[in-house]
N, C-alpha and C positions, 0 to 999 in steps of 0.2 A: 580616548574616552569612548565608552560604549554608547550605542544608540539607546536613548531612554526607552524605546519600544522593546528593547531586549529585556529590560527589567520587568515590563508588563507581561511579556511572553513567558518569562520564567515563572512569574507568580501565577499566571493563569494555568500553566501546566502542573505546577507542584500543588496548588491549592484546589483547582477545579478538575483538571483532566484526570489526575491521579488521586488527589486527596491524601497526600503523604501524612502518616501518623507518627507520633513520637516512638523512637526506638527502632524504626524500620531501617533495613539496609537498602540503600538506594544506589544502584549501579548506573553511572552516567558514562555513556560511550560516545566519543566524538573524535573527529580529526583535530589536531592541535590548532588548525586554522580557526576553529570556532571557540577558542578558549575564553573569549570575553563572555559569550552566552553561557558556557559551561560554568564559569565562575558565578554568574548570577544565579544559576540553578543550584549550585552547591550552597551558596549563601542562603537561599530560600529554604532548602532542605534542612539546613542547620537551624534556622529560625523556627522551623516546625518540629525540632527535636529529633530529627532523623540523622542517620550516619551515611553521608555520601561517600561513595568509592568511585573515583574518577579514573577512566581508562582512555588515554588519548592516543590516536594513531599518528604515525609519522609519514610525511610525504615520501612516496616511492616505496614504502615497505611492502605493500601488497604485491606490487609488480615484481619487486625483487624476489619475493617468496615464490610466486608462480613461475618466474623465469628460471630460477636456479634450483629449486627443490626437485629432488628425484621422486619417482613414483611412490616409493616407500614412505617418504616424508609427507607427500601430498595426501596419502591415505590415513594419516594420523591426525587426531584432534589436537589442536594447539593446547599446551599445558594450561590447566586452570579454567579453560572455557566452560566445561561441563560443571565444574564446582561452582563457578559464579552463577550459572543459570539455575542451579539447584538451591543456592543459598539466598539469592537476592529476593527481597520482598517487592522491590520496584525496579524497573529498568527504563531508563530514558535514553533513547538513541537520537543523536543529532547528526543529520546528514550534511555534508559539505565536501568540497573537493578543490584541490589546486588545479587539477586537470581531469575533466570527465572522460578523456580518451586515454587515460593512463594505461589501461589494460588492452587497448587495441593492439592487435598483432600477437597476443598471447595465444598459444595453441588451444583451441576450444576443448580438446580432450583433457588437457590439464585442468582447465576451469571445471569441467564436469567431474573429474576425480575429486577435486577439493570440495566441490559442492556436495557430492555423495558422502564424503567423510563427515560432514557436518549434520547428516541426517539425524543422529541421536540427539543432538542439541536442538534441532528443530522440533523433534517429537516431544522433548521435555518442555520446551517453550510453549508449545500448543497445549500440552496436557495441563501444565501448571496454570496457564492463563484461563483455560476452560473451567478449572476448579477454583478460580479466583484466589489462588495461592500466590500468583505473580501478577502484579499490575504493571502495565507498560504503556509507553507513549513514544511515538516517533515524531520528530519535528525537523525543520530545516533551518540552516543558517544561511542568510543571503550572502553570496560570495561572487567574485568576479567570474569564475568558471560557469556557475549556474546562470548568471546574467547573460553571458555570451551565448550559451546554448539557447536561451530564450530570445535572443536578438534584442536585448534591452540593455540600457545603461545600468550600472550598479544602483544608482539612486532610484531609477524607475523600478528596478527589480525588487529593491527593498520595499517600496510602496506596494507593489503587487503582492509580496509575501505577507506583509502585515495587514493589508486590507482583506486578503483571503481568510485571515483569522479573525476579522472584524475587530482588530485591535485599535482601530481608529475611533471606535464608539466609546462613549463615556463609561458604559458598563457592558463590556463584551461578554461577561459570564451570564448576565441576565438574557442577552440575545441568544446565546447558545442554549440556555435552558428552555427558552420559548421555542427555539428551533427543534429541540429534542421532543417536545410535545407533538409537533407536527409530524416528525418522523415516526413517532409511536403510532399515530393514526394510520400512516402509510403502511408500516410493517404489519399492523393488524389486518389491513385489507389484503396485503400480499400473502399473509399466512393462510388465507382461505383458498389460495390458488393451487391448482394441481400441475398445470403445464403453462410455460411461457414460450412464446414464439417471437423471435426478433427478426425483423425485416429491414434491410438497408441495402446499399449498393453491394452486389455480389455476396449478400448475406441472407440466408434463410435457415435459421438455427432454432431448434426446439430443445428446451431443457425441462426435465421433470423436477418439480420442487415439492411435491405432495408430502406433507408431514414434516417438512424441514422448517427450521426456525429462521425468521428474518430478523436482522439486527439493524437498528438505525444508529449511524455513527455521528455523534454530536460533540466531538472534541475530546473524547476520553482515551482513545488509543492512538489516534493520529491528530496532529494539530499543524495546520488547519485541517478541517474535516468536512464531511458532507457527502454521505452515501448511504444506501441501504444495500445489504448483501445477505447472501445465504450460501449454503453448500448444496449444490445440485445432487440429485440422486445419481450415484456413481455409474449406473448402466443406462441412464435415460437421457443422454445428450446425443442428438443426431442432426445432421445437416451440415451446412457450410457457413463459415464466417470469414470475413475479410476485415482485418484491423486497419483502421483509418490512419493511425499514426505509427511511427517506428516503435518497435518493442525494444527497450533498452535493458541490457543485462551486463553488469560488471563493466560499464563504460562502452560496451559494444552495441551498435545499432543494428537491428534486423528489420529491414524495410519491406513493407507490403506483405505482411504475414497473412497467409491463407491456410486455414485448417479445415479438414473434413472429419466429422465425427460419425462413428457408427457404434451402436451399443455402448455409448458412453466413453469411447476411447478414440484418440486421434488415429485415423487410418491413412491420412495423407497430409503432408505438410510442405508448404512451398513459401519461398520468400524471394524478393527481387535482389536482395543483398543480405548476406549473413546467413544463408540457408544452412551451411555446415554447422554453425553454432546452434541454430534452432533444432536441427535433428539430433545433435549431441545431447542437448538438454532434455529433449523429450524422451531420450533413451537411457537416462541415468539410473532409473529404477522403474518398477512396475507401476507406481502411482504417478509418474511424471507426465504421462499422456492422457490423464483423466482430469476433468475440471474439478478443482477443489473449491472454487468460488465463482459466483455470478453476482454482479453488483450493478447498481445504477447510480451515477453521479448526480448529486443534488445541490452542490454549492455553486450558485450562479454568479458569485463574485470571482470564481475561477473561470475565466472565459477564453483562455488561450492555451495552446499546447506549449509546454516549456521543457520537455524532455526530462522532467523530474516526476516520477510516478506518484509521489506524495501529493502533488498538485493535480497531475493529469487525470488520475483516476477519480478525482472529485469534480471534474469539469461538469457543470450543469448542462444536461442535454446529451450525455454520453452513457454508454454502459461499458463495463469492463469485465473481463473474465481472467481467472488465474488458473493455469495448468499446474498441477502438483498438489501439494499439501492443502487440505481443507481445515477449517476451524471447527474443532469438535463441538463447540457450543452451538453451532448451527445444525448439528446432527450429522455432519460430514464424517465419513469413516475413511476417507482417502488419506494415506500417508505417503510422504515423499521427502527427499532432500531438497526438492525444488518447490518454489512458490513464485510464479512469474506472471505478473499482471500485464494484460494487453488491452488497449482501449479502442472502442468502436464509436465513431461519431454518429449520432442520430438526429442532429439538429436540422438537417435538410432532407426531409422525406422519410426519415426513419420511423418505424412503428414497433410497438410491442403489443402483443395480444395475450390476454390471460384467459385460458380455457375457451379460446375462440372469440373472445370479446376484445375489441380495440380499447386499450386503456391509456395509450401513450402515443403522441404524434409530434414530429418535428421538435424533439427535445423536451417536451413537457407532458406531464400527466394530465389527462383530461380532468376538468374540475369536478366532475361527478365521482371521480375515483380517489382523488387525493387533494389536500389543501394546497394553497399557493405557497411555493417554496422560494419565492424571491428573497434576495438577501436584505437584511435590515439596513436602513439608511441612517446616517448620522443626524 
């Protein structure tokens, strides 16, 4: 029997996050581990008059492909992948895993080749999303592997996941709509800024954002949600950044990532562990070493690192940056087969300055710059 909160999550995503309309083709992608949540989503889509198409992944299939496929096969797009991305009106992706270390030990070069092969799909995804031709949402299914990575019991992790989405409230949709209004005030202020400077331990990074669009994420593309983001000017990132938490890519952890930017491009990359993978990913194409996204986490109900980027990039009191593809709706022109988010903790001594003025300290915007973003209480 499924958790009743799964039904609420499915309803919030299909009715609020995406707003499914009759006749739409809804692509639902998930590992079979999450089939109970997928079934709730399919039912909800059908009730809304849409056509759900379910694609379930099998345990071990990705590892088998990367282990056994030759280079020629790695460089080919899987059959039907581009067609689905071109035809779908809605895409819902559910993340879950039997083993989050499944791809550890795979040659980073093979991962890079497969990632590069999917660049056309990434570009189509970004283009159709920016044109509002494709509505999408990513959510997570609480599973044992994720709970173990977060050092939590499965029951505690479920509570963490559902509270992060404010699903414990009587009316979570009303809470997300009120939060969206606050984020709109914040993005309006940030839209007037030309340059941001981030200061933290071993970090002094400047990003140019003049003329770029800031977007407040209030549960429409990710769920749970809570961030403001933009696409930095491609040639105006400079300085050093040290990411506080491991950067996870395809189940591989890259620890203590340090990047130096000059003229918008990574010119030096280091890591205490996983450095080979880091360098391979940054070299897959011309856009992989450029920042495609700069963002600030604003969901203070997400208060711990869990090794799941859906949650970690939302941690209230952090900022995150993605090397690789940028979102065209922000004004970013950077294209790549890569989009890799990395998180920097600002809750203890971190600062953000906007055009030379302090606007953020110790994980919080100063009250004169932004409204209180504390999570709603039951």
